[in-house]
C-alpha positions in Angstrom: 23.2 -0.7 -16.5 26.5 -2.6 -16.8 29.5 -1.4 -14.8 31.5 -0.6 -18.0 28.7 1.5 -19.3 28.4 3.3 -16.0 32.2 3.9 -15.9 32.1 5.3 -19.5 29.2 7.6 -18.6 30.9 8.9 -15.5 34.2 9.5 -17.4 32.3 11.5 -20.0 30.6 13.6 -17.3 34.0 14.3 -15.6 35.5 15.4 -19.0 32.6 17.7 -19.7 32.4 19.4 -16.3 35.8 18.9 -14.7 34.0 17.6 -11.6 33.3 14.2 -10.2 31.2 12.9 -7.2 32.6 10.5 -4.6 30.2 8.7 -2.3 31.4 6.7 0.7 30.4 5.5 4.2 32.6 8.1 6.0 34.4 11.4 5.3 37.7 9.6 5.9 36.9 7.0 3.3 35.8 9.7 0.8 39.0 11.8 1.4 41.2 8.7 0.9 39.5 7.9 -2.4 39.9 11.5 -3.5 43.6 11.5 -2.7 44.1 8.1 -4.5 42.0 8.8 -7.6 42.6 12.6 -8.1 45.7 13.5 -6.1 46.4 16.4 -3.8 45.4 19.1 -6.3 41.7 18.1 -6.3 39.4 20.7 -4.8 36.2 19.8 -2.9 33.4 22.0 -4.2 30.4 20.4 -2.4 29.8 18.1 0.5 26.5 16.4 1.5 25.1 13.7 3.7 22.7 11.5 1.7 20.5 8.5 2.6 20.7 5.3 0.5 18.7 2.1 0.6 16.1 1.2 3.1 12.4 0.7 2.6 10.3 3.8 2.2 13.0 5.8 4.0 13.2 3.4 6.9 16.5 1.6 7.6 18.3 3.9 5.1 22.1 4.3 5.5 23.6 7.7 5.8 26.5 8.2 3.4 28.8 11.1 2.6 28.9 12.6 -0.9 31.7 14.9 -2.0 31.9 16.7 -5.3 35.4 17.3 -6.4 36.9 19.6 -9.1 39.6 17.6 -10.8 42.9 19.2 -11.9 43.1 19.9 -15.6 45.8 18.3 -17.6 
């Protein structure tokens, strides 16, 4: 999937649900992205630790995934 197609798909999902998911290496990085992309009015509605990459579950990297309700407007 090309980046532009992925960005358009994500934008449509945000418009339909009012939420978006941010994935980052740390909580601090995720919070910075939320503040930059959505402002201080964004509300975190879900937080998870997820594993990405690796081979058969080995060597996977733990990442943080935050779901954010975006302000309407």
